[in-house]
C-alpha positions in Angstrom: -120.2 -81.6 60.1 -117.6 -82.1 62.6 -117.3 -81.6 66.2 -114.9 -79.1 67.2 -112.3 -80.0 69.8 -111.1 -76.6 71.7 -108.9 -78.7 74.3 -106.3 -79.6 71.7 -104.7 -78.3 68.6 -103.8 -74.9 69.7 -100.4 -73.2 68.7 -98.7 -69.9 70.1 -99.6 -67.2 67.9 -95.9 -65.9 67.0 -94.7 -62.4 68.7 -97.9 -62.5 70.9 -97.4 -64.0 74.4 -100.7 -65.6 75.9 -102.6 -65.7 72.3 -102.9 -69.0 70.8 -104.6 -69.9 67.1 -106.4 -72.9 66.1 -106.9 -73.1 62.4 -110.2 -74.8 60.7 -109.3 -73.9 57.2 -106.5 -71.3 56.0 -105.5 -70.6 52.2 -105.5 -66.8 52.9 -102.5 -65.0 51.0 -102.1 -61.4 51.5 -99.4 -60.8 48.8 -101.9 -61.7 46.2 -105.0 -60.8 48.2 -106.7 -64.0 47.8 -108.1 -66.8 50.2 -109.7 -67.0 53.2 -108.9 -68.2 56.6 -111.2 -69.5 60.1 -109.4 -69.9 63.0 -110.3 -70.0 66.6 -108.0 -67.3 68.9 -107.6 -67.8 72.5 -106.5 -65.1 75.3 -105.0 -66.3 78.4 -106.2 -64.4 81.4 -104.2 -61.2 81.4 -103.0 -61.4 77.4 -102.7 -58.3 75.5 -102.0 -57.9 71.6 -99.2 -55.1 71.3 -100.7 -52.7 69.2 -103.6 -51.7 66.9 -104.2 -54.1 63.8 -105.3 -53.0 60.1 -106.0 -55.7 57.5 -106.2 -55.6 54.1 -109.0 -58.3 54.0 -112.5 -58.4 55.6 -112.8 -59.7 59.0 -115.7 -61.0 60.9 -115.0 -61.5 64.6 -117.3 -63.4 67.2 -116.3 -63.5 70.8 -117.4 -66.7 71.9 -116.4 -66.5 75.3 -114.8 -64.1 78.1 -113.9 -60.7 78.0 -111.7 -58.3 75.5 -111.3 -54.5 75.7 -110.2 -52.3 73.3 -109.2 -48.3 73.5 -110.1 -48.2 69.7 -113.8 -49.3 70.2 -116.5 -46.5 71.2 -116.6 -46.0 74.9 -120.0 -48.0 75.3 -118.3 -51.4 73.4 -114.5 -50.5 74.9 -115.1 -53.7 77.4 -116.8 -56.5 75.2 -118.6 -59.6 77.0 -119.5 -62.7 74.8 -121.1 -63.2 72.8 -120.2 -60.1 70.6 -119.7 -59.9 66.6 -118.1 -57.4 64.7 -117.5 -56.8 61.1 -114.3 -55.5 60.0 -114.1 -54.1 56.5 -110.4 -53.7 55.0 -108.5 -50.8 56.4 -110.5 -50.6 59.7 -108.0 -50.4 62.6 -108.9 -52.5 66.0 -107.1 -53.2 69.0 -104.9 -53.4 70.9 -106.8 -56.2 72.4 -106.5 -57.3 76.4 -108.4 -59.5 78.1 -109.0 -59.6 81.8 -110.1 -63.2 82.6 -109.6 -64.7 79.2 -111.3 -65.4 75.8 -111.8 -67.5 73.1 -113.0 -66.0 69.4 -113.9 -67.2 66.1 -112.2 -65.0 63.0 -113.2 -65.6 59.6 -111.0 -63.5 57.6 -111.2 -63.1 53.8 -110.7 -61.1 50.2 -113.6 -60.5 48.1 -113.3 -60.3 44.0 
């Protein structure tokens, strides 16, 4: 078991200012619908994703710290405070997400055979 360094190793998430990712494992292949990805996603304060997302893979989402708001969630869960867990089967719309104070989430994304 390795200690996870949340201070370094972050990369900008292409096309979404204010979001960074840190991959722990990644062999997800959306074209062949195989593999899995485990990553941290970090939202800077005020960051926002541009649109809702729908994936062809399963996604488990765990909000480790901070806050996230999404208009597609139910009224009682539009603004999430850590800790928070969500399971999104393939085809589940979610987002756009925004964070007032910043956030770190763990995402597990995978295909099931």
